[in-house]
C-alpha positions in Angstrom: 35.7 3.0 -52.8 33.8 -0.2 -53.2 32.3 -1.6 -56.2 28.8 -0.8 -54.6 29.4 2.6 -53.2 31.2 3.3 -57.0 27.6 1.9 -58.2 25.3 3.7 -55.7 26.6 7.0 -56.9 26.1 6.3 -60.3 22.4 5.9 -59.6 22.2 9.0 -57.1 24.0 10.8 -60.6 21.3 9.5 -62.4 18.2 10.5 -60.4 16.7 14.0 -61.8 15.3 16.5 -59.1 11.7 17.1 -59.9 11.0 20.8 -58.7 7.7 21.5 -57.5 6.2 25.0 -57.6 3.4 25.6 -56.4 0.5 27.8 -58.8 -0.8 30.8 -57.5 -4.5 29.5 -58.2 -4.0 26.6 -55.4 -4.3 28.0 -51.8 -1.6 26.8 -49.4 -3.2 24.9 -46.2 -2.2 26.5 -42.7 -0.5 23.8 -40.7 -2.4 25.4 -37.7 -6.0 23.7 -38.0 -7.4 26.9 -35.6 -5.6 29.4 -37.7 -9.7 30.8 -39.0 -10.5 31.0 -35.2 -7.5 33.4 -34.9 -8.0 34.8 -37.5 -11.5 36.0 -36.6 -11.1 36.6 -33.1 -12.0 40.3 -31.5 -10.0 42.1 -30.0 -10.2 42.3 -25.6 -11.4 45.4 -24.6 -8.7 47.4 -22.3 -8.8 50.1 -19.8 -6.5 53.4 -19.0 -5.3 54.7 -15.4 -7.4 57.4 -16.1 -11.0 55.1 -16.4 -10.2 53.9 -12.6 -12.4 55.4 -9.6 -11.7 54.3 -6.1 -13.4 51.3 -4.7 -14.8 52.3 -1.7 -17.3 50.0 -1.2 -16.9 47.3 2.0 -17.5 44.2 0.1 -16.0 42.1 2.4 -17.0 39.2 4.9 -14.1 40.1 7.2 -12.7 43.0 6.5 -9.2 43.2 4.6 -9.1 39.4 5.4 -11.7 37.7 3.2 -13.6 38.4 0.7 -16.4 37.3 -1.3 -15.5 35.6 -5.2 -11.2 34.5 -3.6 -9.8 31.3 -2.4 -8.1 30.6 1.1 -5.9 27.8 2.7 -5.6 27.2 6.1 -2.7 24.2 7.5 -1.6 23.1 10.6 -0.6 20.0 12.1 -3.6 16.9 13.2 -5.4 17.7 16.2 -4.6 21.6 16.9 -7.6 23.5 16.7 -7.9 23.8 12.9 -11.8 22.9 12.8 -12.8 24.6 15.8 -11.0 27.6 14.7 -12.5 27.7 11.1 -16.2 26.1 12.5 -15.7 29.4 14.6 -15.1 32.0 11.9 -17.7 30.4 10.1 -20.3 31.2 12.3 -19.6 34.2 13.1 -19.6 35.7 9.7 -23.4 33.9 9.7 -24.0 36.3 12.9 -22.4 38.6 11.3 -20.0 39.4 14.9 -16.9 41.1 15.2 -14.6 38.1 14.9 -11.1 38.8 16.5 -11.4 42.1 17.0 -12.3 42.7 13.1 -15.7 43.8 11.3 -17.9 41.1 9.7 -20.5 41.5 7.8 -23.2 39.5 7.5 -23.8 36.5 5.3 -25.3 32.9 5.0 -22.0 30.2 5.4 -21.5 26.7 5.0 -19.4 24.4 6.5 -18.4 21.2 4.6 -17.5 18.4 7.3 -16.8 15.7 4.5 -14.9 13.8 7.3 -18.3 12.6 8.7 -21.1 13.6 10.7 -19.3 11.6 14.2 -17.1 14.8 15.0 -18.8 17.5 14.0 -22.1 16.8 15.9 -21.0 17.3 19.2 -18.5 20.6 18.0 -22.3 22.2 16.1 -24.1 21.6 19.5 -21.5 23.0 21.7 -21.2 26.1 19.1 -24.8 26.5 19.3 -25.1 26.8 22.4 -22.3 29.0 23.7 -24.4 31.7 21.2 -27.9 31.0 21.6 -28.5 33.3 24.9 -26.2 36.3 23.3 -26.9 36.2 19.8 -29.8 33.2 19.1 -29.4 30.8 16.8 -27.8 31.9 13.0 -30.0 29.9 11.2 -28.0 30.7 8.0 -25.3 28.6 8.6 -25.5 25.5 7.4 -23.6 22.2 7.4 -23.2 19.6 4.9 -22.4 16.4 5.7 -23.1 14.0 3.0 -20.0 11.5 1.2 -18.9 14.2 -1.8 -15.7 14.5 -3.2 -14.0 17.7 -5.9 -11.5 15.3 -7.5 -12.1 11.9 -9.1 -9.5 9.9 -7.2 -8.6 7.6 -10.3 -8.9 10.3 -13.4 -7.1 13.1 -11.4 -9.8 14.8 -12.8 -12.6 17.5 -11.2 -15.7 15.2 -10.3 -18.4 18.0 -12.3 -21.5 15.9 -10.8 -20.3 16.9 -7.1 -19.3 20.2 -7.9 -22.4 20.6 -10.0 -24.1 19.7 -6.5 -22.2 21.8 -4.5 -22.9 25.0 -6.8 -26.7 24.4 -6.7 -26.1 24.3 -3.1 -24.9 27.4 -2.9 -26.9 29.2 -5.4 -30.0 27.8 -3.5 -29.0 29.1 0.0 -27.4 32.2 -1.0 -24.0 31.5 0.3 -21.3 33.5 0.3 -18.6 31.6 2.3 -18.0 27.8 2.7 -15.4 25.7 4.4 -14.2 22.8 3.0 -12.7 20.0 5.5 -10.3 19.0 4.5 -8.7 19.0 1.2 -7.6 14.8 1.8 -10.7 13.9 1.6 -11.9 16.2 -1.1 -9.2 15.0 -3.5 -10.3 11.3 -2.5 -7.4 9.0 -3.6 -6.2 11.5 -6.3 -2.4 12.6 -6.3 -1.9 15.7 -4.5 1.3 16.2 -5.3 0.9 16.5 -9.2 -2.8 16.7 -11.2 -4.8 15.7 -8.1 -4.1 19.0 -6.7 -4.3 20.8 -10.0 -7.8 19.4 -10.5 -8.8 20.6 -7.1 -7.6 23.9 -7.9 -10.1 24.0 -10.6 -12.7 22.7 -8.9 -12.6 25.7 -6.0 -12.5 28.4 -9.3 -15.3 26.9 -10.7 -17.3 27.0 -7.3 -15.8 30.9 -7.4 -16.5 31.7 -10.5 -20.0 30.1 -10.2 -21.5 32.0 -7.4 -19.1 34.4 -6.3 -18.4 32.8 -2.6 -15.3 32.9 -0.9 -14.1 29.2 -0.9 -11.7 28.1 2.4 -9.6 25.0 2.4 -8.5 23.1 5.8 -5.4 21.2 5.0 -2.3 19.9 6.7 1.2 21.1 6.0 4.1 19.3 4.5 5.9 16.4 6.4 9.2 17.5 6.3 8.6 21.0 6.3 5.8 22.3 8.7 5.9 25.7 7.5 4.3 25.1 4.6 1.2 23.3 2.7 1.6 19.5 1.8 1.7 18.8 -1.9 2.0 20.6 -5.1 3.5 23.9 -4.8 0.4 25.7 -7.3 -2.3 25.5 -3.9 -0.7 28.4 -2.7 -0.1 30.0 -6.0 -4.1 29.4 -6.5 -5.3 31.1 -3.7 -5.5 34.5 -2.6 -5.1 34.1 1.6 -2.9 31.2 3.5 -2.7 31.1 6.7 -0.7 28.6 9.3 -2.9 27.3 13.1 0.2 26.1 15.2 -0.8 24.8 19.1 1.7 23.7 21.2 0.6 19.6 22.7 0.7 20.9 25.9 -1.2 24.2 25.3 -4.6 25.4 24.9 -3.6 28.3 22.8 -4.2 28.4 19.1 -1.6 30.9 17.3 -2.9 31.5 13.2 -0.7 33.5 11.2 -1.8 35.1 8.0 1.3 34.4 5.2 -0.2 35.3 2.5 -3.1 38.0 1.9 -3.4 39.9 -1.9 -5.2 42.4 -0.6 -4.8 43.2 3.0 -2.8 42.9 6.0 -0.9 39.5 7.4 -2.2 39.7 11.1 -1.8 36.6 13.8 -4.7 36.2 16.1 -4.5 34.1 19.5 -7.1 32.1 20.6 -8.0 29.3 23.0 -9.6 26.6 23.0 -11.9 25.9 25.8 -13.7 22.7 26.8 -17.5 22.3 26.9 -19.9 20.1 28.9 -23.2 18.9 27.3 -24.1 16.6 29.1 -23.6 12.8 29.5 -24.7 9.0 27.3 -26.5 6.4 28.2 -24.0 4.8 30.1 -23.9 8.3 32.3 -20.1 9.7 30.9 -19.5 13.0 30.3 -20.2 14.5 26.5 -17.6 17.3 26.1 -16.3 19.5 23.3 -14.6 22.6 22.2 -15.3 26.3 21.2 -12.7 28.6 20.3 -12.4 32.1 22.3 -10.1 35.3 22.0 -7.3 34.9 23.8 -6.0 38.1 25.5 -3.2 37.1 27.7 0.3 36.9 27.3 0.9 34.7 23.9 3.6 31.6 24.4 6.6 31.8 23.0 6.8 29.3 20.1 8.3 26.8 20.7 12.1 26.0 18.4 11.4 23.2 15.5 12.2 19.8 17.6 15.5 18.4 16.6 15.0 14.8 15.1 15.5 12.2 18.1 18.2 9.7 18.1 18.2 6.1 18.8 20.1 4.7 21.9 22.8 3.4 19.5 23.0 7.3 18.1 22.7 8.3 21.7 25.5 6.8 22.7 28.0 8.0 19.3 26.6 11.4 20.2 28.0 11.7 23.7 31.1 10.3 22.5 31.2 13.2 20.0 30.4 15.5 22.4 33.1 14.7 24.5 35.9 14.5 22.1 35.1 18.2 20.2 34.4 20.1 24.0 37.9 21.1 24.0 38.0 21.6 19.9 41.1 24.2 19.3 40.5 27.8 17.8 41.1 26.1 13.5 38.0 23.3 14.9 35.6 25.8 16.3 32.8 24.9 13.5 32.7 21.5 15.2 31.0 22.8 18.1 28.4 25.0 15.7 27.1 21.2 15.0 24.2 20.3 17.5 22.0 16.9 17.5 20.5 17.3 14.6 23.2 17.4 12.6 24.3 13.9 14.0 25.9 12.3 10.4 28.2 15.3 10.2 29.7 14.4 13.3 29.7 11.2 12.5 32.1 11.7 9.8 34.5 13.8 11.4 34.3 11.2 14.7 35.4 8.7 11.8 37.8 10.8 10.6 39.5 11.3 13.8 39.2 7.3 14.6 41.4 6.9 11.4 43.8 9.4 12.3 44.1 8.3 15.4 44.9 5.4 14.4 47.4 6.3 11.3 45.3 5.1 8.6 46.5 8.0 6.5 50.3 8.0 7.3 52.4 7.7 3.9 49.4 8.8 1.9 50.7 11.9 -0.1 48.1 14.4 -0.9 47.3 15.2 -4.2 45.5 18.2 -6.0 42.7 17.0 -7.7 42.8 16.4 -12.0 41.2 20.2 -13.5 38.3 19.3 -15.7 38.6 18.1 -19.3 42.3 17.2 -19.2 44.2 14.1 -18.4 46.3 13.7 -15.1 49.4 13.4 -17.4 48.6 16.8 -18.9 47.2 15.9 -21.7 43.4 17.2 -22.8 40.6 15.0 -22.9 39.0 14.3 -26.0 35.7 14.2 -27.1 35.0 11.0 -26.6 36.9 10.4 -23.4 35.0 13.2 -21.8 
């Protein structure tokens, strides 16, 4: 023991521990600053099963699909008819007419054309002219064309100024169904993979709870997985209904498949995009748009997921691989199961075969891997070596 250590021990022995006692008349300060709030909080009211009655009211917008005071998301690839589909849905609710064979309760609706008036103008004219002769004009179908956002891009928080304006607009016109086109614009420059999406969810809930209307959102699918919505998973957890809208590039047939419906069925709707000529412009060129019509013919079979395209060199390599594995033996059956989309796996197998053919592995003796926590010589690894 060094001299310094000996002196330190002597100093410690000289030190007397002071015992601190709390007298009975002194009050201990709680660590939780909200403790008084918890102590004074009133219990919440609860119900038992025998207090519930069967709900027989028909409080729906589209039966078993769209109800007031809910949220939904409708997603699909770019230019596949999402806007036409949701435009048509909102207009049918405004008319109170059956949509895709399902009962509809008439209600005031509003379409938030956040991507601008340019693309929506001709669609609105086409929709109006298509139904005007049969049903007249739905004067309770409103279109919002102002530049608003639901989320502040920089702060990733709710844009309360614009949300308040939306709420007051809904109340002023007694609207029960709105469509947000699209989430990408509504969320501004916020991060849709994190706090920006959480703020959007909060914004739609705020609108729903303040007005009792249904908030439907148009969105896009994921970049790598086209079968799910793009962005943070909380969006799917937040909505009551979600559906994917699909259309093949070489077809006018649109299939809308409901993949989540908390209180109803999960049907598939098949519609067709129909071109409508509206007139000519100042240069005598045709002006046209599209409308949605129910499609009663045979629905096209859903196309298989497209395999990843290979470049020129990759295609050449793939052809060589196919020729190598064409006559694979029974113990190499798994080679035959590897398709073009598993190119990297095939490339590794190809290189392995080439190495074997050139004798690269000759003279190399296979060894068993060293078990976890053991040394190659059989000893056990110490804590620092691990």
